[in-house]
PyMOL commands that place a pseudoatom at each C-alpha (Angstrom):
pseudoatom trace, name=CA, resn=MET, resi=1, chain=A, elem=C, hetatm=0, pos=[92.407, 98.513, 36.341]
pseudoatom trace, name=CA, resn=LEU, resi=2, chain=A, elem=C, hetatm=0, pos=[92.423, 97.594, 32.602]
pseudoatom trace, name=CA, resn=LYS, resi=3, chain=A, elem=C, hetatm=0, pos=[92.503, 101.220, 31.546]
pseudoatom trace, name=CA, resn=ILE, resi=4, chain=A, elem=C, hetatm=0, pos=[95.582, 101.524, 33.807]
pseudoatom trace, name=CA, resn=PHE, resi=5, chain=A, elem=C, hetatm=0, pos=[97.303, 98.472, 32.388]
pseudoatom trace, name=CA, resn=ARG, resi=6, chain=A, elem=C, hetatm=0, pos=[96.628, 99.735, 28.681]
pseudoatom trace, name=CA, resn=LYS, resi=7, chain=A, elem=C, hetatm=0, pos=[97.944, 103.244, 29.624]
pseudoatom trace, name=CA, resn=LEU, resi=8, chain=A, elem=C, hetatm=0, pos=[101.229, 101.695, 31.276]
pseudoatom trace, name=CA, resn=PHE, resi=9, chain=A, elem=C, hetatm=0, pos=[101.504, 99.507, 28.217]
pseudoatom trace, name=CA, resn=THR, resi=10, chain=A, elem=C, hetatm=0, pos=[101.277, 102.395, 25.945]
pseudoatom trace, name=CA, resn=VAL, resi=11, chain=A, elem=C, hetatm=0, pos=[103.723, 104.267, 27.665]
pseudoatom trace, name=CA, resn=ALA, resi=12, chain=A, elem=C, hetatm=0, pos=[106.160, 101.535, 27.751]
pseudoatom trace, name=CA, resn=PHE, resi=13, chain=A, elem=C, hetatm=0, pos=[105.810, 100.623, 24.228]
pseudoatom trace, name=CA, resn=SER, resi=14, chain=A, elem=C, hetatm=0, pos=[106.344, 104.273, 23.279]
pseudoatom trace, name=CA, resn=LEU, resi=15, chain=A, elem=C, hetatm=0, pos=[109.566, 104.583, 25.339]
pseudoatom trace, name=CA, resn=LEU, resi=16, chain=A, elem=C, hetatm=0, pos=[110.755, 101.320, 23.625]
pseudoatom trace, name=CA, resn=VAL, resi=17, chain=A, elem=C, hetatm=0, pos=[110.224, 102.708, 20.140]
pseudoatom trace, name=CA, resn=ILE, resi=18, chain=A, elem=C, hetatm=0, pos=[111.717, 106.207, 21.035]
pseudoatom trace, name=CA, resn=SER, resi=19, chain=A, elem=C, hetatm=0, pos=[114.921, 104.279, 22.525]
pseudoatom trace, name=CA, resn=ALA, resi=20, chain=A, elem=C, hetatm=0, pos=[115.043, 102.214, 19.487]
pseudoatom trace, name=CA, resn=LEU, resi=21, chain=A, elem=C, hetatm=0, pos=[115.308, 105.403, 17.374]
pseudoatom trace, name=CA, resn=TYR, resi=22, chain=A, elem=C, hetatm=0, pos=[118.040, 106.959, 19.554]
pseudoatom trace, name=CA, resn=THR, resi=23, chain=A, elem=C, hetatm=0, pos=[120.040, 103.802, 19.880]
pseudoatom trace, name=CA, resn=GLU, resi=24, chain=A, elem=C, hetatm=0, pos=[122.237, 104.900, 16.644]
pseudoatom trace, name=CA, resn=GLU, resi=25, chain=A, elem=C, hetatm=0, pos=[125.521, 106.460, 17.595]
pseudoatom trace, name=CA, resn=SER, resi=26, chain=A, elem=C, hetatm=0, pos=[126.226, 109.957, 16.686]
pseudoatom trace, name=CA, resn=LEU, resi=27, chain=A, elem=C, hetatm=0, pos=[128.526, 110.145, 13.738]
pseudoatom trace, name=CA, resn=PRO, resi=28, chain=A, elem=C, hetatm=0, pos=[132.289, 110.245, 14.696]
pseudoatom trace, name=CA, resn=THR, resi=29, chain=A, elem=C, hetatm=0, pos=[134.301, 113.426, 14.478]
pseudoatom trace, name=CA, resn=GLY, resi=30, chain=A, elem=C, hetatm=0, pos=[137.360, 111.544, 13.491]
pseudoatom trace, name=CA, resn=PHE, resi=31, chain=A, elem=C, hetatm=0, pos=[139.109, 108.202, 12.924]
pseudoatom trace, name=CA, resn=LYS, resi=32, chain=A, elem=C, hetatm=0, pos=[140.843, 106.272, 15.940]
pseudoatom trace, name=CA, resn=ASN, resi=33, chain=A, elem=C, hetatm=0, pos=[142.566, 109.017, 18.118]
pseudoatom trace, name=CA, resn=ILE, resi=34, chain=A, elem=C, hetatm=0, pos=[142.542, 111.814, 15.216]
pseudoatom trace, name=CA, resn=HIS, resi=35, chain=A, elem=C, hetatm=0, pos=[139.681, 114.191, 15.425]
pseudoatom trace, name=CA, resn=PHE, resi=36, chain=A, elem=C, hetatm=0, pos=[138.502, 117.449, 13.815]
pseudoatom trace, name=CA, resn=GLY, resi=37, chain=A, elem=C, hetatm=0, pos=[140.144, 120.466, 15.332]
pseudoatom trace, name=CA, resn=MET, resi=38, chain=A, elem=C, hetatm=0, pos=[143.308, 118.975, 15.996]
pseudoatom trace, name=CA, resn=SER, resi=39, chain=A, elem=C, hetatm=0, pos=[146.538, 121.046, 14.906]
pseudoatom trace, name=CA, resn=VAL, resi=40, chain=A, elem=C, hetatm=0, pos=[148.811, 119.686, 12.385]
pseudoatom trace, name=CA, resn=ASP, resi=41, chain=A, elem=C, hetatm=0, pos=[151.526, 118.773, 15.126]
pseudoatom trace, name=CA, resn=GLU, resi=42, chain=A, elem=C, hetatm=0, pos=[148.808, 116.952, 17.167]
pseudoatom trace, name=CA, resn=VAL, resi=43, chain=A, elem=C, hetatm=0, pos=[147.792, 114.950, 14.136]
pseudoatom trace, name=CA, resn=LYS, resi=44, chain=A, elem=C, hetatm=0, pos=[151.530, 114.137, 13.225]
pseudoatom trace, name=CA, resn=GLU, resi=45, chain=A, elem=C, hetatm=0, pos=[152.094, 113.091, 16.828]
pseudoatom trace, name=CA, resn=GLU, resi=46, chain=A, elem=C, hetatm=0, pos=[148.989, 110.695, 16.573]
pseudoatom trace, name=CA, resn=LEU, resi=47, chain=A, elem=C, hetatm=0, pos=[150.279, 109.370, 13.125]
pseudoatom trace, name=CA, resn=LYS, resi=48, chain=A, elem=C, hetatm=0, pos=[153.499, 108.415, 14.629]
pseudoatom trace, name=CA, resn=LYS, resi=49, chain=A, elem=C, hetatm=0, pos=[152.062, 106.511, 17.419]
pseudoatom trace, name=CA, resn=ASP, resi=50, chain=A, elem=C, hetatm=0, pos=[149.868, 104.118, 15.023]
pseudoatom trace, name=CA, resn=ALA, resi=51, chain=A, elem=C, hetatm=0, pos=[152.047, 102.408, 12.561]
pseudoatom trace, name=CA, resn=SER, resi=52, chain=A, elem=C, hetatm=0, pos=[148.801, 101.215, 10.498]
pseudoatom trace, name=CA, resn=PHE, resi=53, chain=A, elem=C, hetatm=0, pos=[149.014, 104.730, 9.013]
pseudoatom trace, name=CA, resn=GLY, resi=54, chain=A, elem=C, hetatm=0, pos=[152.364, 104.404, 7.360]
pseudoatom trace, name=CA, resn=PHE, resi=55, chain=A, elem=C, hetatm=0, pos=[153.443, 107.972, 8.334]
pseudoatom trace, name=CA, resn=ARG, resi=56, chain=A, elem=C, hetatm=0, pos=[157.071, 108.859, 7.536]
pseudoatom trace, name=CA, resn=GLY, resi=57, chain=A, elem=C, hetatm=0, pos=[157.254, 112.392, 9.072]
pseudoatom trace, name=CA, resn=ASP, resi=58, chain=A, elem=C, hetatm=0, pos=[157.501, 115.696, 7.711]
pseudoatom trace, name=CA, resn=ARG, resi=59, chain=A, elem=C, hetatm=0, pos=[158.105, 114.273, 4.059]
pseudoatom trace, name=CA, resn=ASP, resi=60, chain=A, elem=C, hetatm=0, pos=[154.216, 113.393, 3.979]
pseudoatom trace, name=CA, resn=VAL, resi=61, chain=A, elem=C, hetatm=0, pos=[153.232, 117.015, 4.811]
pseudoatom trace, name=CA, resn=SER, resi=62, chain=A, elem=C, hetatm=0, pos=[152.618, 119.668, 2.064]
pseudoatom trace, name=CA, resn=LEU, resi=63, chain=A, elem=C, hetatm=0, pos=[151.019, 122.980, 1.476]
pseudoatom trace, name=CA, resn=LEU, resi=64, chain=A, elem=C, hetatm=0, pos=[148.019, 123.037, -0.656]
pseudoatom trace, name=CA, resn=PRO, resi=65, chain=A, elem=C, hetatm=0, pos=[147.245, 125.869, -2.943]
pseudoatom trace, name=CA, resn=GLY, resi=66, chain=A, elem=C, hetatm=0, pos=[145.187, 128.568, -1.322]
pseudoatom trace, name=CA, resn=GLU, resi=67, chain=A, elem=C, hetatm=0, pos=[145.275, 130.321, 2.017]
pseudoatom trace, name=CA, resn=ASN, resi=68, chain=A, elem=C, hetatm=0, pos=[146.021, 128.351, 5.174]
pseudoatom trace, name=CA, resn=ARG, resi=69, chain=A, elem=C, hetatm=0, pos=[145.838, 124.815, 3.684]
pseudoatom trace, name=CA, resn=ILE, resi=70, chain=A, elem=C, hetatm=0, pos=[148.023, 121.862, 4.731]
pseudoatom trace, name=CA, resn=LEU, resi=71, chain=A, elem=C, hetatm=0, pos=[147.644, 118.148, 3.691]
pseudoatom trace, name=CA, resn=ILE, resi=72, chain=A, elem=C, hetatm=0, pos=[149.139, 115.372, 5.313]
pseudoatom trace, name=CA, resn=GLU, resi=73, chain=A, elem=C, hetatm=0, pos=[149.350, 112.237, 2.980]
pseudoatom trace, name=CA, resn=THR, resi=74, chain=A, elem=C, hetatm=0, pos=[150.438, 108.835, 4.045]
pseudoatom trace, name=CA, resn=ASP, resi=75, chain=A, elem=C, hetatm=0, pos=[150.969, 105.613, 1.907]
pseudoatom trace, name=CA, resn=THR, resi=76, chain=A, elem=C, hetatm=0, pos=[151.374, 102.250, 3.591]
pseudoatom trace, name=CA, resn=SER, resi=77, chain=A, elem=C, hetatm=0, pos=[152.789, 100.410, 0.713]
pseudoatom trace, name=CA, resn=ARG, resi=78, chain=A, elem=C, hetatm=0, pos=[156.096, 100.284, 1.955]
pseudoatom trace, name=CA, resn=THR, resi=79, chain=A, elem=C, hetatm=0, pos=[155.883, 101.213, 5.669]
pseudoatom trace, name=CA, resn=ALA, resi=80, chain=A, elem=C, hetatm=0, pos=[152.750, 99.115, 6.649]
pseudoatom trace, name=CA, resn=PRO, resi=81, chain=A, elem=C, hetatm=0, pos=[151.856, 96.709, 3.780]
pseudoatom trace, name=CA, resn=HIS, resi=82, chain=A, elem=C, hetatm=0, pos=[149.605, 94.575, 6.228]
pseudoatom trace, name=CA, resn=SER, resi=83, chain=A, elem=C, hetatm=0, pos=[147.622, 97.593, 7.362]
pseudoatom trace, name=CA, resn=ILE, resi=84, chain=A, elem=C, hetatm=0, pos=[143.869, 97.706, 6.235]
pseudoatom trace, name=CA, resn=LEU, resi=85, chain=A, elem=C, hetatm=0, pos=[144.643, 101.326, 5.455]
pseudoatom trace, name=CA, resn=GLU, resi=86, chain=A, elem=C, hetatm=0, pos=[146.189, 101.873, 2.022]
pseudoatom trace, name=CA, resn=ARG, resi=87, chain=A, elem=C, hetatm=0, pos=[146.433, 105.761, 1.484]
pseudoatom trace, name=CA, resn=CYS, resi=88, chain=A, elem=C, hetatm=0, pos=[145.359, 108.497, 3.798]
pseudoatom trace, name=CA, resn=TRP, resi=89, chain=A, elem=C, hetatm=0, pos=[144.938, 112.113, 3.743]
pseudoatom trace, name=CA, resn=PHE, resi=90, chain=A, elem=C, hetatm=0, pos=[144.336, 114.593, 6.499]
pseudoatom trace, name=CA, resn=GLN, resi=91, chain=A, elem=C, hetatm=0, pos=[143.347, 118.075, 5.210]
pseudoatom trace, name=CA, resn=PHE, resi=92, chain=A, elem=C, hetatm=0, pos=[143.634, 121.180, 7.493]
pseudoatom trace, name=CA, resn=TYR, resi=93, chain=A, elem=C, hetatm=0, pos=[142.245, 124.600, 7.027]
pseudoatom trace, name=CA, resn=GLU, resi=94, chain=A, elem=C, hetatm=0, pos=[143.724, 127.600, 9.544]
pseudoatom trace, name=CA, resn=ASP, resi=95, chain=A, elem=C, hetatm=0, pos=[145.861, 124.664, 11.270]
pseudoatom trace, name=CA, resn=LYS, resi=96, chain=A, elem=C, hetatm=0, pos=[142.572, 122.701, 12.153]
pseudoatom trace, name=CA, resn=LEU, resi=97, chain=A, elem=C, hetatm=0, pos=[141.816, 119.230, 10.762]
pseudoatom trace, name=CA, resn=TYR, resi=98, chain=A, elem=C, hetatm=0, pos=[138.767, 119.159, 8.958]
pseudoatom trace, name=CA, resn=THR, resi=99, chain=A, elem=C, hetatm=0, pos=[138.975, 116.274, 6.434]
pseudoatom trace, name=CA, resn=ILE, resi=100, chain=A, elem=C, hetatm=0, pos=[140.040, 112.811, 6.865]
pseudoatom trace, name=CA, resn=THR, resi=101, chain=A, elem=C, hetatm=0, pos=[140.125, 110.424, 3.667]
pseudoatom trace, name=CA, resn=LEU, resi=102, chain=A, elem=C, hetatm=0, pos=[141.091, 106.746, 4.093]
pseudoatom trace, name=CA, resn=ASN, resi=103, chain=A, elem=C, hetatm=0, pos=[141.473, 104.649, 1.213]
pseudoatom trace, name=CA, resn=LEU, resi=104, chain=A, elem=C, hetatm=0, pos=[141.120, 101.036, 2.464]
pseudoatom trace, name=CA, resn=ARG, resi=105, chain=A, elem=C, hetatm=0, pos=[143.013, 98.032, 1.001]
pseudoatom trace, name=CA, resn=ARG, resi=106, chain=A, elem=C, hetatm=0, pos=[140.508, 95.950, -1.120]
pseudoatom trace, name=CA, resn=SER, resi=107, chain=A, elem=C, hetatm=0, pos=[142.671, 92.725, -0.577]
pseudoatom trace, name=CA, resn=LYS, resi=108, chain=A, elem=C, hetatm=0, pos=[141.958, 93.096, 3.366]
pseudoatom trace, name=CA, resn=ILE, resi=109, chain=A, elem=C, hetatm=0, pos=[138.437, 94.322, 3.436]
pseudoatom trace, name=CA, resn=ASP, resi=110, chain=A, elem=C, hetatm=0, pos=[135.293, 94.693, 0.939]
pseudoatom trace, name=CA, resn=HIS, resi=111, chain=A, elem=C, hetatm=0, pos=[132.907, 97.657, 0.528]
pseudoatom trace, name=CA, resn=TYR, resi=112, chain=A, elem=C, hetatm=0, pos=[129.913, 95.764, 1.690]
pseudoatom trace, name=CA, resn=SER, resi=113, chain=A, elem=C, hetatm=0, pos=[131.280, 94.779, 5.019]
pseudoatom trace, name=CA, resn=VAL, resi=114, chain=A, elem=C, hetatm=0, pos=[132.177, 98.308, 5.627]
pseudoatom trace, name=CA, resn=PHE, resi=115, chain=A, elem=C, hetatm=0, pos=[128.776, 99.473, 4.390]
pseudoatom trace, name=CA, resn=SER, resi=116, chain=A, elem=C, hetatm=0, pos=[126.986, 96.971, 6.665]
pseudoatom trace, name=CA, resn=SER, resi=117, chain=A, elem=C, hetatm=0, pos=[128.937, 98.096, 9.712]
pseudoatom trace, name=CA, resn=LEU, resi=118, chain=A, elem=C, hetatm=0, pos=[128.495, 101.749, 9.206]
pseudoatom trace, name=CA, resn=THR, resi=119, chain=A, elem=C, hetatm=0, pos=[124.674, 100.989, 8.575]
pseudoatom trace, name=CA, resn=GLU, resi=120, chain=A, elem=C, hetatm=0, pos=[124.441, 99.020, 11.791]
pseudoatom trace, name=CA, resn=LYS, resi=121, chain=A, elem=C, hetatm=0, pos=[126.143, 101.517, 13.889]
pseudoatom trace, name=CA, resn=TYR, resi=122, chain=A, elem=C, hetatm=0, pos=[124.746, 104.788, 12.446]
pseudoatom trace, name=CA, resn=GLY, resi=123, chain=A, elem=C, hetatm=0, pos=[121.615, 103.851, 10.637]
pseudoatom trace, name=CA, resn=ASN, resi=124, chain=A, elem=C, hetatm=0, pos=[120.673, 104.220, 7.169]
pseudoatom trace, name=CA, resn=PRO, resi=125, chain=A, elem=C, hetatm=0, pos=[122.740, 106.760, 4.877]
pseudoatom trace, name=CA, resn=SER, resi=126, chain=A, elem=C, hetatm=0, pos=[120.987, 109.973, 4.472]
pseudoatom trace, name=CA, resn=SER, resi=127, chain=A, elem=C, hetatm=0, pos=[121.844, 109.763, 0.585]
pseudoatom trace, name=CA, resn=LEU, resi=128, chain=A, elem=C, hetatm=0, pos=[122.704, 106.612, -1.372]
pseudoatom trace, name=CA, resn=ASN, resi=129, chain=A, elem=C, hetatm=0, pos=[123.912, 106.110, -5.028]
pseudoatom trace, name=CA, resn=PRO, resi=130, chain=A, elem=C, hetatm=0, pos=[126.094, 103.656, -6.943]
pseudoatom trace, name=CA, resn=GLU, resi=131, chain=A, elem=C, hetatm=0, pos=[129.071, 105.821, -6.178]
pseudoatom trace, name=CA, resn=LYS, resi=132, chain=A, elem=C, hetatm=0, pos=[128.517, 106.713, -2.499]
pseudoatom trace, name=CA, resn=SER, resi=133, chain=A, elem=C, hetatm=0, pos=[126.703, 106.242, 0.412]
pseudoatom trace, name=CA, resn=GLU, resi=134, chain=A, elem=C, hetatm=0, pos=[126.663, 109.424, 2.843]
pseudoatom trace, name=CA, resn=TRP, resi=135, chain=A, elem=C, hetatm=0, pos=[125.439, 109.927, 6.538]
pseudoatom trace, name=CA, resn=LYS, resi=136, chain=A, elem=C, hetatm=0, pos=[125.052, 113.419, 8.040]
pseudoatom trace, name=CA, resn=ASP, resi=137, chain=A, elem=C, hetatm=0, pos=[124.346, 115.226, 11.164]
pseudoatom trace, name=CA, resn=ASP, resi=138, chain=A, elem=C, hetatm=0, pos=[124.847, 118.790, 12.412]
pseudoatom trace, name=CA, resn=ASN, resi=139, chain=A, elem=C, hetatm=0, pos=[128.426, 118.499, 12.532]
pseudoatom trace, name=CA, resn=VAL, resi=140, chain=A, elem=C, hetatm=0, pos=[129.840, 115.548, 10.413]
pseudoatom trace, name=CA, resn=ILE, resi=141, chain=A, elem=C, hetatm=0, pos=[129.631, 114.341, 6.826]
pseudoatom trace, name=CA, resn=MET, resi=142, chain=A, elem=C, hetatm=0, pos=[130.835, 110.714, 6.579]
pseudoatom trace, name=CA, resn=SER, resi=143, chain=A, elem=C, hetatm=0, pos=[130.831, 109.027, 3.255]
pseudoatom trace, name=CA, resn=LEU, resi=144, chain=A, elem=C, hetatm=0, pos=[131.751, 105.627, 1.910]
pseudoatom trace, name=CA, resn=GLU, resi=145, chain=A, elem=C, hetatm=0, pos=[132.662, 106.108, -1.803]
pseudoatom trace, name=CA, resn=ARG, resi=146, chain=A, elem=C, hetatm=0, pos=[133.470, 103.460, -4.234]
pseudoatom trace, name=CA, resn=PRO, resi=147, chain=A, elem=C, hetatm=0, pos=[135.890, 101.462, -4.682]
pseudoatom trace, name=CA, resn=LEU, resi=148, chain=A, elem=C, hetatm=0, pos=[136.500, 101.598, -1.055]
pseudoatom trace, name=CA, resn=THR, resi=149, chain=A, elem=C, hetatm=0, pos=[137.209, 105.037, 0.430]
pseudoatom trace, name=CA, resn=LEU, resi=150, chain=A, elem=C, hetatm=0, pos=[135.869, 106.278, 3.768]
pseudoatom trace, name=CA, resn=LYS, resi=151, chain=A, elem=C, hetatm=0, pos=[135.687, 110.068, 4.140]
pseudoatom trace, name=CA, resn=TYR, resi=152, chain=A, elem=C, hetatm=0, pos=[135.059, 112.183, 7.270]
pseudoatom trace, name=CA, resn=THR, resi=153, chain=A, elem=C, hetatm=0, pos=[134.304, 115.969, 6.893]
pseudoatom trace, name=CA, resn=ASP, resi=154, chain=A, elem=C, hetatm=0, pos=[133.730, 118.664, 9.726]
pseudoatom trace, name=CA, resn=ARG, resi=155, chain=A, elem=C, hetatm=0, pos=[130.458, 119.743, 8.071]
pseudoatom trace, name=CA, resn=LYS, resi=156, chain=A, elem=C, hetatm=0, pos=[130.586, 123.560, 9.385]
pseudoatom trace, name=CA, resn=ILE, resi=157, chain=A, elem=C, hetatm=0, pos=[134.062, 124.096, 7.838]
pseudoatom trace, name=CA, resn=PHE, resi=158, chain=A, elem=C, hetatm=0, pos=[133.497, 122.277, 4.652]
pseudoatom trace, name=CA, resn=GLU, resi=159, chain=A, elem=C, hetatm=0, pos=[130.084, 124.495, 4.234]
pseudoatom trace, name=CA, resn=GLU, resi=160, chain=A, elem=C, hetatm=0, pos=[132.152, 127.695, 5.179]
pseudoatom trace, name=CA, resn=LEU, resi=161, chain=A, elem=C, hetatm=0, pos=[134.658, 126.859, 2.523]
pseudoatom trace, name=CA, resn=GLN, resi=162, chain=A, elem=C, hetatm=0, pos=[132.105, 125.884, -0.013]
pseudoatom trace, name=CA, resn=SER, resi=163, chain=A, elem=C, hetatm=0, pos=[130.365, 129.291, 0.533]
pseudoatom trace, name=CA, resn=LYS, resi=164, chain=A, elem=C, hetatm=0, pos=[133.712, 131.226, 0.111]
pseudoatom trace, name=CA, resn=ALA, resi=165, chain=A, elem=C, hetatm=0, pos=[134.163, 129.244, -3.120]
pseudoatom trace, name=CA, resn=LEU, resi=166, chain=A, elem=C, hetatm=0, pos=[130.934, 130.399, -4.405]
pseudoatom trace, name=CA, resn=VAL, resi=167, chain=A, elem=C, hetatm=0, pos=[131.635, 133.960, -3.859]
pseudoatom trace, name=CA, resn=ASN, resi=168, chain=A, elem=C, hetatm=0, pos=[134.856, 133.798, -5.494]
pseudoatom trace, name=CA, resn=LYS, resi=169, chain=A, elem=C, hetatm=0, pos=[133.562, 131.834, -8.334]
pseudoatom trace, name=CA, resn=SER, resi=170, chain=A, elem=C, hetatm=0, pos=[131.034, 134.540, -8.940]
pseudoatom trace, name=CA, resn=ALA, resi=171, chain=A, elem=C, hetatm=0, pos=[133.430, 137.275, -8.872]
pseudoatom trace, name=CA, resn=GLU, resi=172, chain=A, elem=C, hetatm=0, pos=[135.531, 135.266, -11.450]
pseudoatom trace, name=CA, resn=GLU, resi=173, chain=A, elem=C, hetatm=0, pos=[132.779, 134.667, -13.490]
pseudoatom trace, name=CA, resn=MET, resi=174, chain=A, elem=C, hetatm=0, pos=[131.832, 138.385, -13.650]
pseudoatom trace, name=CA, resn=ALA, resi=175, chain=A, elem=C, hetatm=0, pos=[135.545, 139.386, -14.518]
pseudoatom trace, name=CA, resn=ARG, resi=176, chain=A, elem=C, hetatm=0, pos=[135.252, 136.647, -17.394]
pseudoatom trace, name=CA, resn=ASP, resi=177, chain=A, elem=C, hetatm=0, pos=[132.001, 138.344, -18.677]
pseudoatom trace, name=CA, resn=GLU, resi=178, chain=A, elem=C, hetatm=0, pos=[133.384, 141.876, -18.361]
pseudoatom trace, name=CA, resn=PHE, resi=179, chain=A, elem=C, hetatm=0, pos=[136.429, 140.784, -20.330]
pseudoatom trace, name=CA, resn=LEU, resi=180, chain=A, elem=C, hetatm=0, pos=[134.332, 139.198, -23.166]
pseudoatom trace, name=CA, resn=GLU, resi=181, chain=A, elem=C, hetatm=0, pos=[132.088, 142.162, -23.377]
pseudoatom trace, name=CA, resn=GLY, resi=182, chain=A, elem=C, hetatm=0, pos=[135.145, 144.291, -23.977]
pseudoatom trace, name=CA, resn=LEU, resi=183, chain=A, elem=C, hetatm=0, pos=[136.310, 142.357, -27.048]
for i in range(1, 183): cmd.bond("trace and resi %d" % i, "trace and resi %d" % (i + 1))
show_as sticks, trace
zoom trace
């Protein structure tokens, strides 16, 4: 009877430990109702619905240098001065949202409160240094940067763009070297 009790206790304890490890939520794929993969028009519609972003319409949308890159930038200083959000950037690649950057108003919230909340919800960051804390999973890179910027990045698109940039950089370096050799 004691052996059975020990085995049951061991199994129950193991399940408790395992469940504690997995109680952390998976990283979010966006902020509020705005998520990775949404089109520019879908994000604009969501921004219009939420005054805390300070979205003023198409004048906040611009085309970035490079192929298929659009940026929506919002500023709450005039349109939503009481918002915790200060400035926000929504970056798109091939008409799909892949990066959300939120500058938070330091007069309304502090770095420690945001860090504590993120750690409680998602566990300890995968990397930590004085400039930023970073959480990662297979799909998302979320970082809290100093002084007070929260960034969500679609990891797969980011890594794809990074690998393309490395290829282009190598080609540029080769052209530079070839030019210098021809002098």
